[in-house]
Phi, psi and omega in degrees: 000133180289149183296327178296323177291315183295319182290338180268000180293145171288163184310318183289329175296320177296318178297317179296321176297316178301312179304318180298338178279329183250005190298344178274005182301325181291336176283334184263342181237108179292142175059030180305318181264020171235056178126352181242003183297325179293317177301311182298313182299318180297314181293318178296315178307311182296323178288324177295325174300320180293343175267012180064030175263169182239074180284161170234160175252140177225160173241125171265130189218160174269357183215086186299315181292319177298322180290320177300318178294319180298318179294318183288318188251348182065023175270132182281147176214167180279085182230131173280138179203162177220131182258135182220168173256145177234134172221128177049047178062023174247136182262128186233133172213198182288345184261348179159188177240121188238148179268333183228147180302319184294346177280340187285130181303329182252047189267351181056051175060050175064033179287158182287172181234162181234137176291141184242118177296143180303321181297324179290316180296320178301318179294316180298315183298326180288346181258098183295341184279348181268359184252157176302130182289350177299325179284127179271112184296344174291344177285354177301324178296323178293317177300312178306310183300314181294314182292320179295317178299316179296316179300315181298322178294316178298311182300317180300319181285346176275338183282134179283000000 
């Protein structure tokens, strides 16, 4: 994509371009969305901020009230959930950019979502015991490498 085209993209176009740079991450990181979605969302969120975008974090869950309580009190409960980034009503994770919750592979049958404060996600990500053990936390380095490389490519193409 030419830089003039990339610099003129609306925020979601830029996000889709970014996604195209990192979309093979699920092939390189096993079980990314079985215990690593929070790590991925946090890293993506921070890089999108560096692109002067205004992302939000959300949790898609099978238990909305339980998740609200978990966010508020930090008490763990048996709740299925998936963490994503949202920009302009588009849901973004390691698997794609989606317009509707029901399109997302980890959507729990079109269940609602709750906004997640960055401070809560940072705390959750630092606690390895609250995540599914299928995800190997040593793969965080792989996620970093892929996202940073993708970010640099996007940033480079934004520079005139």
